[in-house]
N, C-alpha and C positions, 0 to 999 in steps of 0.2 A: 467378320463379326465386329459389330460396334461394341467397344469395351465400355459399356455403361451399366452401372449397377444401381438398383433402386431398393432402398429399405423402406417399406410401407407398413405402418403400424397404427394402432389406435391412438395412444396418448403420448404426449411429450414425456420422455424418459424411457419408453418401451424399447426404443432402438438401443439406448445406452445400456440397458439391463441385459439384453439378450443377443444382440448382433453387431454392436459397434466395433468390437475387436476384429471381426471378419471384414467389415467395411474398411477399416483402416489398413488391413493387409492388402485389400484390392487397390486402395488409393496408392499405396507404396509401389504397386506393380503397374502403375500407369493407367488405372481405370478412372473414369469419371464416376463420381458417387453422388447420389441424391438421397436426402433424408426427408421423409414425408410422414407427419403425424396427422391422420385424418380427422381427429377430434381436437378441440381446443383446450381440453383439460380443466374446464371451469368448475367441476365438482371436486377437484383434488385440492381442497383447502379447508382449514378450520379458522383461517385468519383474515381472509379477504372477501370482498363482495365480487359479484360475477364479472363485471367489466374489468375490474382491477386485476383479478387473477388471470383472465384471458390475456390481458396485455402482458403481464409478468411471464406467463408460461410461454407466450409466443417469443418474447425476447430471449428467454432462456434457451428455447429450441434453436433459435437463429445463432445464439452465441456458441452452442455446442456444434452445430453444423459448420459454422465458420472455422472453429478450431480443428475440425476434422478435414477441412478442405472440401466440404460437401456443398451442393446446392440445396437450399432449404425451400420446401414448398408449403404454402399456407394450409391451414385446416379447412375442411369443408363442413364439418358437423360439430354439434355440441356433445359433450359426454352423455352417454345413455341415449343418444339420438342418432346412432348409426344403425341403419336398417337396410336389409337386403331388399330393395325395391327398385322400380324402374327409374325414378328420378335420381336416386343415389348412384345407381350404376352408371347412368349417362354422364354425370359430372366426374365420377371416378375414372371412367374409360377415357375421358378427354385428357386427363393428366397423363395417363399412360401413353396415349398417342403423342403427346407433346414430348415426353422423355424418351420413349422408344428404347427401353432397357433390354439388354440380352440376358440379364440375370436379375431376379427379384428375390429378396428376402422378406418374408412376412410371417404373420402369426400361424400357429398350429390350427388345423381344423377343429381339433378338440382342445379346448382351453377352459380356464376356470371362470371366465366371464364372457358375456355376450358381445360386448364391444369388440373384443379381440376376434371372436369367431366371425362376426359380421364383416369386419375389415377383411379377414381372410377370404370370405365368400365373394365380396365385391372385387378384390384384387384378382382372384382367380378368373372370374367371369369377364372382367375388363380385359385381361390378357388374352382370354380365349376369343374375344370379339374383335381383337386388334385389327384383323385383316378383312373384316366384313364391310364391304362398301355400302350396304344398305342399312347398317347400324349407325344411327346418327347420334353423336355424342353432344354434350352440352358444356361449353360451346362446341359447334361442329369442327372436327379436325379430320384430316385425311387418314385413311387406314394405312397400316404398314404390315408386312407379312413376314418379317425376319423371324428366325426362331428365338424363343425366350424360354428359359428354364426357371421354374419357381422352386424355391427352397423354403420350408417351413421351420421356423425356430421351435424349440421346446417351450411349453408353457412356463410361466413363472411358477416356481416350485417344482418343476419337472414332472408334474402330474396333471391329468386331465380333470374335468369337472367332477368326476366320480372318484377322484383320489388315486386313480391307477397310474403307475409309472409309465411315461411315454418313452419308448425306445427310438432313438434316431437312426438314420441310415449312415451318417458320417459325422465325424468330429473334426473340428478345426483347432489347431494349436495356436492360441492367442497369447502365449506366455510373453511374447515380445511386445505385445500391445496392451497388456492388461493395465499398466499404469496410465497410459493415454486414455484408455476406455474409462478408467476411474475418474480421470480429469474431466472427460466429457460429461459423465453422470453428475459430477459436482456442479456443473453449470446449472443444474435444475435444483437450485438451492431451496426454492419454495416448497419442495416436496419432503424435506426432512421432517417437519412437524406433522404433516399430513400422514405420511406413511407410519410414523411412530404411533399416532393416535388411532388410525383406521385399521392397520394390519398388524400392529405390534411388532413392527419390523426391526426396531432398534436403529442402529446406525446404518442407513441405507447404502452407503458406499461399501461397508463391510458385508452387508447382505449380498450385494451384487458379486463381490469377490468370492464369497462363499459359494454362490451358485456356480460360478465358473470353475471353482475348485472341485465341486461335486461332479460337474461334467468332465473335468479332467480325470477324476477317479474312474468314472464310467468308461472312459476311453482306454484305461489300462496303460496309458503311455504318457499323457501330457499333464503338466502341472495345472494349467488353466486352459479351458477349452470352451468353445461354443459348439452347439450340436444342432443338426438340421435333418429334416426328412425331405426327400425329393418328391415333388409332385409328379404324378403320371405324365408322361410325355405327350400323350394323345391330344392333338389339337394345339400343341404348343411348340414342339420341336422334334427332330429325329431322336430315336431312342438312345443314341450314343452321344447326344449333345449334353455335355456335363461341364459347363464352363467354370464352376467354382473350384473344384480340385485341380483343374488344369491351370487356372490362373495363379493359384498359390501352391504350385507344385512342391511336394515335400512337407507341407504343413497341414495335411489332412489325411485321415485314415478312415476306412469303413468301420462301422460298428463291429467289434470282434464277436458279438453275439449273433450277427446276421448270418 
């Protein structure tokens, strides 16, 4: 198995909010990790024009990825411009064929905003098509057929778009990486004013830490956690292929409610 993990999300800072602690644990255990924000984040501001905020947010994303020891991949779309259509799928699938991950972390299929849900759909289908020689990506890249397991993070706020609590399949203990995760999120300095103004979030670093504390409480065991749902294995991997808990042995537990 190729020890490559890809975190693929909509906006710069989504990785740091919901899955960076787990990616850091994988990095510590010898995995190659990749950070990919599919959107450029240009709507996440009340202070800057479009081109300036795109540049700023790209620089912040690269700074975070570099600090994590991850490979950063550039955005493909603008905010609110992520759609599940054939051209978008072809460019998304090309990046997956380039990276060839064994493990993918991405958004929940049920989330509070469409950008997140559409990234999830694109990533799932791109992974499903990875071994299809007649599916031509943009740019064209050769298929690969190794197994891949997809794990979905919880939505921000831990609830879906209808306000219902989303129950995960497993919890990851990120107590050892919570401070580093916070440092990575702090790289996205441009988001402080935007999140305060648009979502009433207050101090966004404390908001993230509070979310991880809430997931830790859900686990019944960890102080700080990240939580994930396993995607159905059909079309992706054997049913017993479960590389995340295997890679971080001793630092994950199934949901006690399952």
